[in-house]
C-alpha positions as CSV (number, residue, x, y, z in Angstrom):
1,X,15.5,-16.4,32.0
2,X,13.2,-15.5,29.2
3,X,10.8,-12.6,29.0
4,X,7.2,-13.3,28.1
5,X,5.5,-11.1,25.5
6,X,1.8,-10.9,26.6
7,X,-1.3,-9.5,24.9
8,X,-1.9,-6.0,26.1
9,X,-5.2,-4.4,27.4
10,X,-7.3,-4.1,24.4
11,X,-9.7,-1.3,25.5
12,X,-13.2,-1.2,27.1
13,X,-15.6,-4.4,26.3
14,X,-12.8,-5.8,24.1
15,X,-11.7,-9.7,25.2
16,X,-9.8,-11.0,22.3
17,X,-8.0,-10.2,19.2
18,X,-6.5,-11.8,16.2
19,X,-2.9,-12.2,15.5
20,X,-2.7,-10.3,12.1
21,X,1.1,-10.3,11.4
22,X,4.4,-10.8,12.9
23,X,7.2,-8.4,11.9
24,X,9.8,-10.6,13.5
25,X,10.6,-14.4,13.2
26,X,12.3,-17.0,16.0
27,X,16.0,-16.1,16.1
28,X,15.7,-12.3,15.0
29,X,17.3,-9.6,17.5
30,X,15.0,-7.2,18.9
31,X,15.2,-4.0,20.8
32,X,13.1,-2.6,23.5
33,X,9.9,-1.3,22.3
34,X,10.6,-2.4,18.8
35,X,7.3,-3.6,17.1
36,X,7.0,-7.4,17.1
37,X,3.4,-8.1,15.9
38,X,0.1,-6.6,15.4
39,X,-3.2,-7.7,16.8
40,X,-6.9,-6.9,15.2
41,X,-10.0,-6.5,17.1
42,X,-13.4,-5.7,16.3
43,X,-12.7,-2.2,16.9
44,X,-8.8,-1.2,16.5
45,X,-5.5,-2.4,15.4
46,X,-3.3,-2.8,18.4
47,X,0.8,-3.0,17.8
48,X,2.7,-5.1,20.4
49,X,6.2,-3.8,21.3
50,X,9.2,-5.8,22.7
51,X,9.3,-5.7,26.4
52,X,13.0,-6.4,26.4
53,X,16.1,-6.4,24.3
54,X,17.5,-9.8,23.1
55,X,16.2,-12.7,20.8
56,X,12.7,-13.8,19.6
57,X,13.3,-17.4,20.8
58,X,9.6,-18.6,20.0
59,X,6.2,-17.6,18.7
60,X,3.4,-19.3,20.6
61,X,0.5,-17.3,18.9
62,X,0.7,-17.8,14.9
63,X,-0.8,-15.6,12.6
64,X,-4.7,-16.0,12.1
65,X,-5.0,-17.3,15.9
66,X,-7.6,-15.7,18.2
67,X,-5.9,-14.8,21.5
68,X,-7.5,-13.2,24.7
69,X,-6.2,-10.5,27.0
70,X,-2.9,-11.4,28.5
71,X,-2.3,-14.4,26.7
72,X,1.1,-15.5,25.6
73,X,2.1,-14.3,22.5
74,X,6.1,-15.3,22.6
75,X,9.2,-15.3,24.2
76,X,12.2,-13.2,24.4
77,X,15.7,-14.5,25.3
78,X,18.3,-12.1,26.7
79,X,21.2,-11.5,24.5
80,X,23.4,-13.2,27.0
81,X,21.5,-16.2,27.6
82,X,22.5,-19.7,26.0
83,X,20.6,-20.5,23.2
84,X,20.4,-17.1,22.1
85,X,24.3,-16.9,21.1
86,X,25.4,-17.3,17.3
87,X,27.1,-20.6,17.1
88,X,31.0,-20.1,17.3
89,X,31.7,-22.7,14.9
90,X,29.6,-24.1,12.0
91,X,29.9,-28.0,10.9
92,X,32.0,-28.4,7.9
93,X,29.3,-29.7,5.9
94,X,27.5,-26.0,6.3
95,X,30.8,-24.2,5.7
96,X,31.2,-26.0,2.4
97,X,27.8,-24.9,1.1
98,X,28.5,-21.2,1.8
99,X,30.3,-19.0,-0.7
100,X,34.0,-18.3,-0.4
101,X,33.2,-14.6,0.8
102,X,31.1,-16.0,3.6
103,X,33.6,-18.4,4.6
104,X,36.3,-16.3,4.7
105,X,34.5,-13.9,6.8
106,X,33.5,-16.7,9.2
107,X,37.2,-18.0,9.6
108,X,38.2,-14.1,10.4
109,X,35.6,-13.8,13.0
110,X,33.0,-11.9,10.8
111,X,29.7,-13.2,10.1
112,X,27.0,-12.7,7.2
113,X,23.3,-12.0,7.8
114,X,20.4,-13.3,5.2
115,X,18.0,-10.9,4.0
116,X,14.6,-12.7,3.9
117,X,11.3,-11.8,2.4
118,X,9.2,-10.0,5.1
119,X,5.5,-11.1,6.1
120,X,3.7,-10.5,3.3
121,X,0.0,-10.4,4.8
122,X,-2.9,-12.8,5.2
123,X,-3.4,-15.1,2.0
124,X,-0.3,-13.5,0.2
125,X,2.3,-16.1,-0.5
126,X,4.7,-14.8,-3.1
127,X,5.9,-11.9,-4.7
128,X,8.1,-10.4,-7.3
129,X,11.2,-8.4,-7.1
130,X,10.5,-5.0,-8.6
131,X,13.7,-3.0,-7.8
132,X,16.9,-3.5,-6.2
133,X,18.3,0.0,-5.0
134,X,21.6,-1.5,-4.2
135,X,24.0,-3.6,-5.9
136,X,26.6,-6.0,-4.7
137,X,29.4,-4.4,-3.0
138,X,27.5,-1.3,-1.8
139,X,27.8,-0.4,1.8
140,X,24.7,-0.5,3.6
141,X,23.4,0.3,7.0
142,X,20.7,-1.0,9.1
143,X,17.3,-0.2,8.2
144,X,18.3,1.4,5.0
145,X,16.1,0.2,2.0
146,X,17.5,-2.6,-0.2
147,X,14.9,-3.5,-2.5
148,X,10.9,-3.3,-3.0
149,X,8.6,-6.3,-3.6
150,X,5.5,-6.0,-5.4
151,X,2.6,-8.5,-4.4
152,X,-1.0,-8.8,-5.6
153,X,-2.0,-5.8,-3.3
154,X,0.8,-3.8,-2.0
155,X,4.4,-2.9,-2.5
156,X,6.6,-4.1,0.4
157,X,10.0,-2.2,1.2
158,X,12.6,-4.7,2.3
159,X,15.4,-2.9,4.9
160,X,18.5,-4.1,5.7
161,X,18.7,-6.3,8.9
162,X,22.3,-5.1,9.7
163,X,25.2,-2.8,8.6
164,X,27.7,-3.9,6.2
165,X,28.2,-4.6,2.6
166,X,25.7,-6.5,0.2
167,X,27.7,-9.5,-0.5
168,X,25.2,-11.3,-2.7
169,X,21.8,-10.6,-4.5
170,X,19.7,-14.2,-4.7
171,X,16.6,-12.9,-5.9
172,X,17.1,-10.7,-9.3
173,X,14.5,-8.2,-10.4
174,X,11.7,-9.7,-12.1
175,X,12.1,-12.9,-9.9
176,X,9.1,-14.6,-8.2
177,X,9.9,-15.1,-4.4
178,X,7.9,-17.0,-1.6
179,X,7.4,-15.9,1.9
180,X,10.4,-16.3,3.8
181,X,12.7,-16.8,0.9
182,X,16.3,-15.3,0.9
183,X,16.6,-12.2,-0.9
184,X,20.1,-11.3,-0.4
185,X,23.1,-11.8,1.9
186,X,24.8,-9.0,4.0
187,X,28.5,-9.1,5.2
188,X,28.9,-7.3,8.5
189,X,32.5,-6.8,7.5
190,X,34.2,-4.6,4.6
191,X,31.9,-1.5,5.3
192,X,34.5,0.6,4.4
193,X,35.4,1.9,0.9
194,X,37.8,0.0,-1.1
195,X,40.4,1.0,-3.7
196,X,39.4,1.1,-7.4
197,X,39.4,-2.3,-8.9
198,X,40.4,-4.2,-5.4
199,X,38.2,-6.4,-3.4
200,X,38.4,-6.1,0.2
201,X,38.3,-8.9,2.5
202,X,37.6,-9.1,6.6
203,X,41.2,-10.0,7.1
204,X,42.3,-6.9,5.7
205,X,42.3,-7.3,1.8
206,X,39.8,-5.9,-0.4
207,X,36.3,-7.5,-1.5
208,X,34.2,-5.0,-3.1
209,X,35.3,-2.6,-5.7
210,X,34.6,1.2,-6.0
211,X,33.4,2.1,-9.7
212,X,35.9,3.7,-11.8
213,X,35.1,7.5,-13.0
214,X,33.6,6.5,-16.2
215,X,30.9,4.3,-14.8
216,X,29.8,6.9,-12.2
217,X,26.5,7.9,-13.8
218,X,25.3,4.0,-14.3
219,X,26.1,3.5,-10.8
220,X,24.1,6.3,-9.4
221,X,20.6,5.0,-8.1
222,X,18.0,6.7,-9.4
223,X,14.7,7.8,-7.7
224,X,12.3,4.9,-7.7
225,X,9.5,7.2,-8.9
226,X,11.4,8.2,-11.6
227,X,12.5,4.5,-12.6
228,X,8.8,3.6,-13.0
229,X,7.8,6.6,-14.9
230,X,10.5,5.8,-17.4
231,X,9.4,2.2,-17.7
232,X,5.9,3.6,-18.2
233,X,7.1,6.0,-21.0
234,X,9.5,3.5,-22.7
235,X,12.4,5.8,-22.1
236,X,16.1,4.7,-21.2
237,X,18.3,6.1,-18.6
238,X,20.5,7.6,-21.4
239,X,17.7,9.4,-22.6
240,X,17.0,11.5,-19.3
241,X,19.4,14.1,-17.9
242,X,19.4,13.9,-14.1
243,X,19.3,16.9,-11.8
244,X,19.7,15.4,-8.5
245,X,22.9,14.5,-6.4
246,X,25.6,12.8,-8.6
247,X,23.5,13.1,-11.6
248,X,20.6,11.2,-10.1
249,X,17.5,11.0,-12.2
250,X,14.4,12.3,-10.3
251,X,10.7,12.2,-11.4
252,X,10.6,15.8,-12.8
253,X,13.5,15.0,-14.8
254,X,11.6,12.2,-16.7
255,X,8.7,14.5,-17.0
256,X,10.8,17.0,-18.8
257,X,12.4,14.1,-21.3
258,X,8.8,13.2,-22.0
259,X,7.9,16.6,-22.8
260,X,10.9,17.2,-24.9
261,X,10.4,13.7,-26.9
262,X,6.7,15.0,-27.9
263,X,7.8,18.3,-28.9
264,X,10.6,16.6,-31.1
265,X,7.8,14.3,-32.7
266,X,5.6,17.2,-33.3
267,X,8.2,19.3,-34.9
268,X,9.3,16.2,-37.3
269,X,5.4,15.1,-38.3
270,X,5.4,17.5,-41.3
271,X,8.4,16.1,-42.5
272,X,7.6,12.5,-41.9
273,X,4.2,13.1,-43.6
274,X,6.0,14.1,-46.9
275,X,7.9,10.7,-47.0
276,X,6.2,7.7,-48.8
277,X,3.5,5.9,-46.4
278,X,4.7,2.5,-44.9
279,X,2.6,-0.4,-44.8
280,X,0.0,0.2,-42.1
281,X,0.8,-2.9,-40.1
282,X,4.6,-2.2,-39.9
283,X,3.8,1.6,-39.0
284,X,1.4,0.8,-36.3
285,X,3.9,-2.0,-34.7
286,X,6.7,0.7,-34.7
287,X,4.6,2.9,-32.6
288,X,3.4,0.4,-30.2
289,X,4.7,-0.3,-26.8
290,X,4.4,-3.5,-24.8
291,X,5.1,-3.1,-21.0
292,X,4.7,-6.1,-18.6
293,X,1.4,-5.7,-16.3
294,X,2.5,-5.3,-12.8
295,X,1.2,-7.6,-10.0
296,X,-1.0,-5.1,-8.6
297,X,-2.6,-4.2,-12.0
298,X,-3.0,-8.1,-12.7
299,X,-4.9,-8.3,-9.4
300,X,-6.9,-5.2,-10.0
301,X,-7.8,-6.8,-13.3
302,X,-8.8,-10.2,-12.0
303,X,-10.9,-9.0,-9.1
304,X,-12.9,-6.5,-11.0
305,X,-13.6,-9.4,-13.7
306,X,-14.4,-11.8,-10.9
307,X,-16.9,-9.5,-9.4
308,X,-18.9,-9.2,-12.6
309,X,-18.8,-13.0,-12.8
310,X,-19.7,-13.8,-9.5
311,X,-22.2,-10.8,-8.1
312,X,-25.5,-9.9,-9.8
313,X,-24.3,-6.3,-10.2
314,X,-27.2,-3.7,-10.4
315,X,-26.8,-0.1,-10.4
316,X,-29.5,2.6,-9.1
317,X,-29.1,6.3,-9.6
318,X,-30.4,9.5,-8.0
319,X,-29.2,13.1,-7.5
320,X,-28.3,15.3,-4.5
321,X,-28.6,19.2,-4.1
322,X,-25.3,20.0,-2.8
323,X,-26.5,23.6,-1.5
324,X,-26.7,23.1,2.1
325,X,-23.5,21.0,2.4
326,X,-21.4,23.5,0.6
327,X,-22.9,26.2,2.7
328,X,-22.2,24.3,6.0
329,X,-18.9,23.4,5.1
330,X,-18.0,27.1,4.0
331,X,-19.8,28.1,7.7
332,X,-17.4,25.9,9.5
333,X,-14.2,25.1,7.6
334,X,-12.3,27.8,9.2
335,X,-13.0,26.9,12.7
336,X,-13.0,23.2,11.9
337,X,-9.2,23.7,10.9
338,X,-8.3,25.8,13.8
339,X,-9.7,23.4,16.1
340,X,-8.5,19.9,14.3
341,X,-5.8,20.8,12.3
342,X,-7.5,19.0,9.4
343,X,-9.5,20.4,6.6
344,X,-13.2,19.6,6.5
345,X,-14.0,18.2,3.2
346,X,-17.0,16.7,1.7
347,X,-15.7,13.1,2.1
348,X,-16.6,13.1,5.7
349,X,-20.2,14.3,4.8
350,X,-20.8,11.3,2.6
351,X,-19.2,8.8,5.1
352,X,-21.7,9.9,7.8
353,X,-24.4,10.2,5.5
354,X,-23.5,6.3,4.4
355,X,-23.4,5.1,7.7
356,X,-26.6,6.6,8.6
357,X,-28.0,4.7,5.7
358,X,-26.7,1.6,6.4
359,X,-28.3,1.3,9.7
360,X,-31.7,1.4,8.0
361,X,-30.6,-0.8,5.0
362,X,-28.3,-3.4,6.7
363,X,-28.2,-5.8,3.9
364,X,-26.3,-3.1,2.0
365,X,-23.3,-3.6,4.5
366,X,-23.5,-7.5,4.6
367,X,-21.9,-10.2,2.4
368,X,-22.8,-13.6,1.2
369,X,-20.6,-16.7,2.6
370,X,-21.8,-19.7,0.7
371,X,-25.5,-20.0,2.0
372,X,-25.3,-17.5,4.7
373,X,-25.7,-14.0,4.9
374,X,-23.2,-12.2,7.2
375,X,-24.7,-8.9,8.7
376,X,-22.0,-6.6,9.9
377,X,-23.1,-4.5,13.0
378,X,-20.2,-2.3,12.3
379,X,-19.1,-0.2,9.2
380,X,-15.3,-0.5,8.0
381,X,-15.6,2.1,5.2
382,X,-13.4,1.5,2.1
383,X,-12.0,5.0,0.4
384,X,-11.2,4.1,-3.2
385,X,-8.0,5.9,-4.1
386,X,-6.0,6.2,-7.4
387,X,-2.4,6.0,-7.3
388,X,0.3,5.9,-9.8
389,X,0.5,2.1,-9.0
390,X,-3.1,1.4,-9.5
391,X,-6.5,1.7,-7.7
392,X,-6.2,0.7,-3.8
393,X,-9.3,0.6,-1.4
394,X,-7.8,1.7,2.1
395,X,-10.4,1.0,5.0
396,X,-11.5,3.2,7.9
397,X,-12.4,0.9,10.7
398,X,-15.2,1.6,12.7
399,X,-16.0,4.8,10.7
400,X,-19.7,4.6,12.2
401,X,-18.2,5.4,15.4
402,X,-15.9,8.0,14.3
403,X,-16.7,12.2,14.3
404,X,-16.2,14.2,11.6
405,X,-12.5,15.2,12.5
406,X,-11.4,11.6,12.9
407,X,-12.8,10.6,9.4
408,X,-11.1,13.6,7.9
409,X,-7.9,12.8,9.6
410,X,-8.3,9.2,8.7
411,X,-9.0,9.7,5.0
412,X,-5.9,12.2,4.7
413,X,-3.7,9.6,6.6
414,X,-4.5,6.9,4.5
415,X,-4.6,8.6,1.2
416,X,-1.2,9.6,1.8
417,X,0.1,6.4,2.4
418,X,-1.8,5.1,-0.6
419,X,0.0,7.6,-2.8
420,X,3.5,6.7,-1.3
421,X,2.8,3.0,-1.7
422,X,3.1,2.5,2.0
423,X,-0.2,0.9,3.1
424,X,0.0,-2.3,4.7
425,X,-2.2,-5.6,3.7
426,X,-4.1,-5.0,6.9
427,X,-5.2,-1.4,6.0
428,X,-7.0,-2.7,2.7
429,X,-8.8,-5.8,4.5
430,X,-12.0,-6.2,5.9
431,X,-14.0,-3.4,4.5
432,X,-17.7,-3.5,4.6
433,X,-19.0,-0.6,2.0
434,X,-16.9,1.5,-0.4
435,X,-17.4,5.0,-1.5
436,X,-15.6,5.7,-4.7
437,X,-15.2,9.3,-5.8
438,X,-14.9,9.6,-9.6
439,X,-15.7,13.3,-9.4
440,X,-12.2,14.3,-8.8
441,X,-11.3,13.5,-12.3
442,X,-14.4,15.1,-13.5
443,X,-16.8,12.1,-14.0
444,X,-20.4,13.2,-14.4
445,X,-21.9,9.7,-14.1
446,X,-20.4,6.4,-13.8
447,X,-21.6,2.5,-12.5
448,X,-19.0,1.4,-10.1
449,X,-18.1,-2.1,-9.7
450,X,-18.3,-4.0,-6.4
451,X,-15.3,-4.8,-4.4
452,X,-15.8,-8.3,-3.2
453,X,-17.1,-9.6,-0.8
454,X,-18.9,-6.3,-0.3
455,X,-22.5,-6.1,-1.4
456,X,-22.8,-2.1,-2.1
457,X,-20.5,0.6,-3.4
458,X,-21.4,4.3,-3.8
459,X,-20.2,6.4,-6.7
460,X,-19.8,10.0,-6.2
461,X,-19.4,12.4,-9.1
462,X,-18.7,16.0,-10.1
463,X,-20.6,18.6,-8.7
464,X,-22.2,20.9,-11.7
465,X,-24.5,23.8,-11.8
466,X,-27.8,22.9,-13.3
467,X,-31.1,24.4,-13.6
468,X,-33.7,22.8,-10.8
469,X,-37.4,23.7,-10.3
470,X,-37.3,24.7,-6.5
471,X,-40.8,25.5,-5.2
472,X,-42.3,26.0,-8.4
473,X,-39.1,28.4,-9.3
474,X,-36.1,27.6,-11.7
475,X,-32.8,28.1,-9.7
476,X,-29.3,27.2,-10.6
477,X,-28.3,24.4,-7.9
478,X,-25.0,22.5,-7.4
479,X,-26.0,18.9,-8.3
480,X,-24.0,15.9,-7.9
481,X,-25.4,12.4,-9.4
482,X,-25.1,9.5,-7.1
483,X,-24.6,5.9,-8.0
484,X,-25.1,3.0,-6.0
485,X,-24.0,-0.4,-7.4
486,X,-25.2,-3.4,-5.3
487,X,-25.4,-7.3,-5.3
488,X,-28.9,-8.2,-6.3
489,X,-28.4,-11.3,-4.7
490,X,-28.8,-10.0,-1.3
491,X,-30.1,-6.4,-2.0
492,X,-33.4,-5.9,-3.5
493,X,-34.4,-3.0,-5.5
494,X,-36.5,-1.5,-2.8
495,X,-33.5,-1.7,-0.4
496,X,-30.9,-0.1,-2.9
497,X,-33.3,2.6,-3.5
498,X,-34.0,3.5,0.1
499,X,-30.5,3.5,1.0
500,X,-29.6,6.2,-1.7
501,X,-33.0,8.3,-0.8
502,X,-31.5,8.3,2.6
503,X,-28.2,9.1,1.6
504,X,-29.5,12.2,-0.5
505,X,-31.9,13.2,2.2
506,X,-29.1,13.4,4.9
507,X,-26.8,15.3,2.5
508,X,-29.5,17.7,1.7
509,X,-30.2,18.4,5.2
510,X,-26.8,17.7,6.8
511,X,-27.1,19.7,10.3
512,X,-28.6,16.5,11.8
513,X,-25.2,14.8,10.9
514,X,-23.2,17.5,12.8
515,X,-23.8,16.4,16.2
516,X,-20.3,15.5,16.6
517,X,-18.7,18.3,14.4
């Protein structure tokens, strides 16, 4: 008898949720407590685990559907039930379409498992295969990372669905694949090492080769971060000396190679200057480097330009005296760290101040939908973060309901996941307002670009000591310029200025924000 998967209790006053993502598809094997899907409510994201081991026989509630508490989501068939077992014999027509390896495995009682493109997220229909971490013939363990896909918004790691040997790679690096497309085939047989030059079959022969000693270096899988950096700097594998296990190239090895290349170029500059000058065009061409834009970078470029074309973006400026915030932070930082095990930073103060101002000027937290204005009675705060792959904006949901500690923990956790390229699509969707801190890079003033469909974004900048007139006296104060870019179609100048003034007032008298410190 199948086991039903139902919507769990969602929390006080929450009666429905939206099915955001399914992590399994019908026919997939599942273990007890293995995550099946993710639900989104207006307050939290809820993960739904499997109540039993078996196979996911059918999905009742599809992605994007709204479901109530205790609604049926899916059914789990126990492994021993009819209908959940693997077919014992495949039709002859199906066998003729399989590769010789897979057919041989089936004849001997073995089987192959397809590696499919996982669910990529709402509105994402395709991805690019950026990196394969395994090659045909390599043994793989279940859940070991096989490859990395790059979508318009995030990088997605694809784990192995079974233990075995990578029998075939269907989608090569650089190929564009659609959701649920086949990436590779895993043979569940032949996981043991073969002799050099032999091929190991399930019946006892050899199917996959172990590389000769002379090829050891090129078969060592370099660190993904090192590969990306080598591509960015235009270095080939043989220009970098690996210091990792078995000569694996690490990111720091690439950095050393870049430094050595730059030093060599500087040393040869005097000699080069003595040679006859080449034609300008040819000289420039030899020093250019052409690198294909990543899908994430293409998306960033397109969305930023779309924002400029669609919205009537205007920016208003103000400045804030950070004296009181800095004093308060110094006063409580040790106690805060001891109590909450997270550091008290400036971002929580700015998040709180913005939530306070958004309540008074709700149009800055709204968006345009056709001919309607949609007012959000909640704050999902986007925190812009620069990563090696590009700019991403993870969202802290219901930031207006959070304490300082909860905000700091959320920012730290999202920031780490952003830098590691681990953010999911759901974590970057649904923001109502964004904060961008260019001050961490030394920016003194800037005009941030809106993050559509949002109508406002706050730009923070560098804190710099400047002479200010305070009570008729000139004093040195730590000052920061603030910039609010807003969509003038929905936000008038009065509302924008009022919002920025309220943020300034809250930061210059921050003790009123500390009721839940």
